[in-house]
N, C-alpha and C positions, 0 to 999 in steps of 0.2 A: 504494500500500500504506500503510495507516495505521501510526502509530508503534507501537501495541500489537502489531499483526500482525508488523511488522518485527522488534520486540524478541523476540517469541516465536520467530520463524523463526531469528534469530541464536542464540538460546539453544539451539535444537534442533541447529543446525549445530555450535556449539561442543561440545555434549555428544557428538555423533557423532564429531567430530575427536579429542576427548580419548579416546574409546573405541577409536580406531584407524583411523577412516576419514579418513586424512590427506589424501587426494586432494580433499576438500571444502574445504581451507583457502583455495585461491584464490577459490572462490565466496564465502567469508566476507569476505575483504579487498578483493575487486574494487571494491565501491562506494566505497572510501576511498583508493584508490591515488592519485588526483589530489590529494586533500587532504593526504595525508602527504607527497607529493612537493613540493607548493607550500610547505608549512610548512618543509620541509628547505631548499628553494631560498631562502627568505627569510633563512636564517641563513648559508648557505654561499656561497663566492665564485664557484662555477661549477656548471654542470649536472652534471658528472661527480661532484663531491663530494655534490651533492644526491641523485643517484641512489644513491650508496653509502650515504648515511644512510638513505634510504627502504628500501633493501634490507635493511640491518641491522636496522631497526625491525621489518620484517615477520618476519625470522628470530627476533629476540628475542621478539616477540609469540607466535610459534608455540611456541617453547621453553617459555614461561611461561603458555601458554594455560590449563593446568589450574588455575593460581592466580587466574585472572580471576574476579572476583565481580560479580554482576549489579547491585550497588548503583550502579555507574556504567555509562554506555553504553559499548559496545565501542569505538565510534569515538573517544570521549573518552580511553579508556585507551590506544588505539593511538596517537593523536596525542601523548599525554603521553610515550610511549616514544620517538617520533621526536624530540620536543623535547629529551629528555634525551640522546639519542645525538648530536644536533647540537651541543649545548653541550659534551659531552665531547670531541667531535672538534675543535671550535674551541679548547678548552683545550689539547689535545695539540699542535695546529698552532702555537699561540702559544708553547708551551714550546720546541718544535723551532726556531722562528724565533729566539727569544731566545738559545738555546744556540749557534746558528750564528753569531751576531754578538757573543757574549760579554756580553750584557746580563743584569743580575741579574733574578730573578723579580719583584721589586717594581716593575719598570718595564714591566710587561705592557702591551702596546698594545691598543687597542680595534680589533676587526676589523669593517670595514664590511660590512653585510649585502648580499646580492645583491638585485637588483630583482625585484619580482613581474612575472609575465608578462601578467597581465590585471587588470582592475578591473571589479567588478560592482555597485558601490554608487552609481553616478551614473546615474540614469534619464534619460539624454539621448542623442540621436544624436551629440552631440559627443564622447562617449567613444570613438567609432570612429576619431577622428582620432589619428594617431600622436603628434602633438605633445602632445595632452592626456594620453594614456596615459603618455607619458614623464615629464611634469611630476608626475603623481600617483605614479608608481612611485618617482621620485627622492625625493619628499617623504616617502613611507612609509619609504623606506630610511634617511632621516636621523633618524627617531624614535629616542629612547633605547630601549635594549633592552626594559626593563620595559613601556614603553608600546606598542612595536611588537608585542610578543607578544599583549597583550590585544586590540589593534586587529585584528590578523590573524584571531584566533580568533573574535571577535565580529562584525566587520563584513565580513570576507571569507569565512571558513569558516562563518559564521552559527551558531556554537554559542551556546546560551543562557548566561545568567550563571552558573548552577550548573555547567554543563559546563566553562565556561572556568575557573572557580575550581578545579575538580577537576583539569583538565589541567595547570594551572600550580602547583597546590598552594598557593593563596593564598585569602584570605577573599573572600566575595562583596562586602564593602564595598571591598576593594582593587580588585577588578575594576571596580566602578562608578567609582571615583575615577580609576583609570588610563585607562579608556576615555574619560571626559570630558576629561581632560587631553590625551590623544592627539588627539581630535577638535578641540580648541581649537588645538593646535599646527598641525595640518594646515590648519585654516581660516585661521589667521593667515598661514601660508606660501603657501597656494594661492589664496586669494581674489583678491589683486591680479593674479596671473599668469593665472588663468582668465578674469578680467574683460577683461584686455588681449587675450588670445588669441582670445576669441570674443565680441566686442562685439555681434555680430548675433543671438546666441541670446537669447531672451526668457525662457527657462525657468530656474528655480532649480536649479542642478546639485547643490550639496552636500546630503547627506542629514542634516546636523545643524544 
């Protein structure tokens, strides 16, 4: 299905749902269930929390569907809702942890992101090896938050630059700079490890 046809189909679905055919909502969001869950999982500490975030994102999107404007893609809007919910939940969890041990709010700790389940950006049979996947997942997980967000949306979920900027509410220039820095960080961290792990492979793995 071409992008224009898909957009028109989504617009028709949204109009029908807002008009009262709520049973169509699952059809609308089904293509994006994995993307929303994966973005949630990249933020949360475990699968249960990621599932909660994804579920809440779908509920919030349904409640506010009438306010959706077609200037942005529905998928971009939906992922943005999921990101906001994940950030809010992490902030709440952080406050609860600090209160439980008596730390002042100014000493908020950084919460490490969960690891991605897969990796689609290395066009090599080596990606099938568990040790390679683990190295990549761990490296992505260590990226600073602002760089990890852009990297996941651009190179994993394959949103374009405009969609990424919309989802994160930042400028296109910021997307480009952060993506470049994220790739450089990953290249610096992964290149020596991947070279050692698979010396037999003659293919160039990294996509940057």
